[in-house]
VEXGU-339589 format. One record per residue (C-alpha): y, x, z. Coordinates in Angstrom, 1 decimal. Layout:
REM VEXGU-339589
        Y        X        Z
        Y        X        Z
...
REM end
This chain:
REM VEXGU-339589
        Y        X        Z
    128.0    106.7     89.5
    125.7    109.2     91.2
    123.0    107.9     93.5
    123.7    108.5     97.2
    122.7    111.9     98.6
    119.6    112.0    100.9
    118.8    115.7    101.2
    120.6    118.8     99.9
    119.0    122.2     99.7
    121.5    125.1     99.5
    120.2    128.6     98.7
    117.1    127.9    100.8
    114.5    130.5    101.4
    111.3    130.5    103.5
    108.8    133.1    104.5
    105.9    132.9    107.0
    106.7    136.3    108.6
    109.2    139.1    108.6
    108.7    141.4    105.7
    106.4    139.0    103.8
    107.1    137.7    100.4
    109.2    134.6    100.2
    107.2    131.4     99.7
    110.5    129.6     98.7
    113.3    131.7     97.3
    117.0    130.5     96.9
    116.2    126.9     96.3
    119.2    124.7     95.5
    118.9    121.1     94.5
    119.6    117.5     95.7
    117.3    114.6     96.6
    119.0    111.2     96.2
    118.2    107.6     97.2
    116.8    105.4     94.6
    115.6    108.4     92.6
    112.1    109.9     92.0
    112.1    113.7     92.1
    109.1    115.6     90.9
    108.4    119.2     92.1
    106.0    120.6     89.4
    104.3    123.9     88.9
    101.0    125.7     89.4
     99.1    125.7     92.6
    100.5    128.2     95.1
    104.0    128.1     93.6
    105.7    126.7     96.8
    105.7    123.0     96.1
    104.1    121.9     99.4
    106.4    124.3    101.4
    109.4    122.7     99.7
    108.1    119.3    100.8
    107.8    120.6    104.4
    111.3    121.9    104.3
    112.7    118.6    103.0
    110.7    116.6    105.6
    111.8    118.8    108.6
    108.3    120.1    109.3
    109.6    123.7    109.0
    113.0    125.3    109.1
    114.3    127.6    106.4
    114.6    131.3    107.1
    117.7    131.4    105.0
    120.1    128.9    103.5
    120.6    125.3    104.6
    118.9    121.9    104.3
    121.3    119.1    104.9
    119.9    115.6    105.7
    122.0    112.5    105.0
    120.7    109.3    106.8
    121.1    105.9    105.3
    121.8    104.2    108.7
    124.6    104.7    111.1
    123.8    106.5    114.3
    120.8    108.4    112.9
    120.7    112.2    112.6
    118.4    112.3    109.6
    116.6    110.0    107.1
    113.3    108.3    108.2
    110.4    110.0    106.4
    107.0    108.8    105.3
    104.3    111.2    104.1
    101.4    110.9    101.7
     99.2    114.0    101.6
     96.1    115.0     99.6
     94.0    114.2    102.7
     94.6    110.5    103.4
     94.8    111.1    107.2
     93.6    107.6    108.1
     92.2    106.4    111.5
     88.5    106.0    110.9
     87.9    103.4    113.6
     90.4    101.0    112.1
     90.3     98.6    109.1
     92.3     99.0    105.9
     95.1     96.6    107.1
     95.2     98.1    110.6
     95.7    101.6    109.1
     98.5    100.3    106.8
    100.2     98.4    109.7
    100.5    101.6    111.7
    103.4    102.6    109.4
    105.8     99.7    110.1
    104.5     99.2    113.7
    105.6    102.7    114.6
    109.2    101.8    113.5
    109.7     98.2    114.5
    107.1     97.4    117.3
    106.7     94.0    115.8
    103.0     93.2    115.3
    103.5     90.1    113.1
    106.1     91.7    111.0
    104.1     94.9    110.6
    101.0     93.1    109.4
    103.1     91.0    106.9
    104.5     94.3    105.5
    101.0     95.8    105.4
     99.6     92.9    103.4
    102.4     93.2    100.9
    101.9     96.9    100.5
     98.1     96.5    100.1
     98.7     94.1     97.3
    101.1     96.6     95.7
     98.4     99.3     95.5
     95.7     96.9     94.2
     93.5     96.6     97.3
     93.7     92.9     97.9
     90.3     91.7     99.3
     89.7     94.9    101.2
     92.1     94.3    104.1
     89.5     93.7    106.7
     87.0     96.3    105.5
     86.5     99.4    107.8
     88.5    102.2    106.1
     85.3    104.3    106.3
     83.6    101.8    103.9
     86.0    102.3    101.0
     86.0    105.1     98.4
     88.0    108.3     98.5
     90.3    107.0     95.8
     90.8    103.8     97.7
     91.5    105.7    100.9
     94.3    107.5     99.1
     95.8    104.1     98.0
     95.6    103.0    101.7
     97.7    106.0    102.6
    100.2    105.1     99.9
    100.3    101.6    101.2
    101.0    102.8    104.7
    103.9    104.8    103.5
    105.3    101.9    101.5
    105.0     99.5    104.4
    106.9    101.8    106.7
    110.1    101.2    104.7
    111.0    104.9    105.0
    114.2    106.3    103.6
    112.5    109.2    102.1
    108.9    109.2    100.8
    107.2    112.6    100.4
    104.0    112.8     98.5
    101.8    115.9     98.0
     99.6    115.5     94.9
     99.1    111.8     95.5
     97.1    111.3     92.2
     95.0    114.5     92.4
     91.7    112.8     93.4
     92.1    109.5     91.5
     90.8    108.3     88.2
     93.3    107.3     85.5
     93.4    103.6     86.4
     93.8    104.2     90.2
     96.5    106.8     89.5
     98.4    104.3     87.4
     98.4    101.8     90.3
     99.7    104.5     92.7
    102.5    105.5     90.4
    103.5    101.9     90.0
    103.6    101.6     93.8
    105.7    104.7     94.0
    108.0    103.2     91.5
    108.4    100.1     93.8
    109.6    102.5     96.6
    112.2    103.9     94.2
    113.4    100.4     93.2
    113.7     99.5     96.9
    116.2    102.4     97.3
    114.0    105.1     98.8
    114.3    108.7     97.8
    110.9    109.8     96.6
    109.8    113.4     96.2
    106.4    114.1     94.7
    104.8    117.5     94.4
    102.4    117.4     91.4
    101.2    118.9     88.2
    100.2    115.5     86.8
    102.1    114.8     83.6
    102.2    111.1     84.4
    104.1    111.8     87.7
    106.5    114.0     85.7
    107.2    111.2     83.3
    107.9    108.8     86.2
    110.5    111.1     87.7
    114.1    111.0     86.7
    114.8    114.3     88.5
    112.5    117.3     87.7
    112.3    120.6     89.5
    110.1    123.4     88.1
    108.7    125.6     90.9
    107.2    129.0     90.1
    106.6    131.8     92.5
    108.8    130.1     95.0
    111.8    129.9     92.6
    113.2    126.5     91.6
    114.8    125.5     88.3
    116.4    122.1     87.8
    115.3    120.8     84.4
    116.5    117.3     84.4
REM end
């Protein structure tokens, strides 16, 4: 049985201005719940723009993006983002940053901190919860951002080069954490040229010059 549909792109194109070359050209593929999808290809090929289209940050200039929420009464899935820049709040501790994800959704402080602690453990940062986020390394900051996304219990997790600035051991922890999101039923889309990410994904989309090819 096929996994439940989360997002469907149908003949999608995107350009930043009239007459400019298409950044994304005729993209057609599905994103499904409980499945990790990897968008892979060289820098500048359109991977990040595809993430923005999937995550409703920009609208296509042609074609259609259809969103299929998991919960009744919602117009679209709930998204969480992990970008190359961790985008953390410098005045907060590690656990406070992670708790922002679930707190924005539930409003429950106790529940949000419980989810934050669990996510921090999943990314291998136990013992750093009370540390100011400015006092951890760049690689650890990226793992804090991953933990925040995991704790938010989003329907769709979008990650742009999440292992780009990590050493091999830290990258392995992040990939394991992303795998946990998939096991929990989230649709995960990762833009990356990391072979380890490609191996994790069960759905692979090759992106070159804005064109997409489903390869598995």
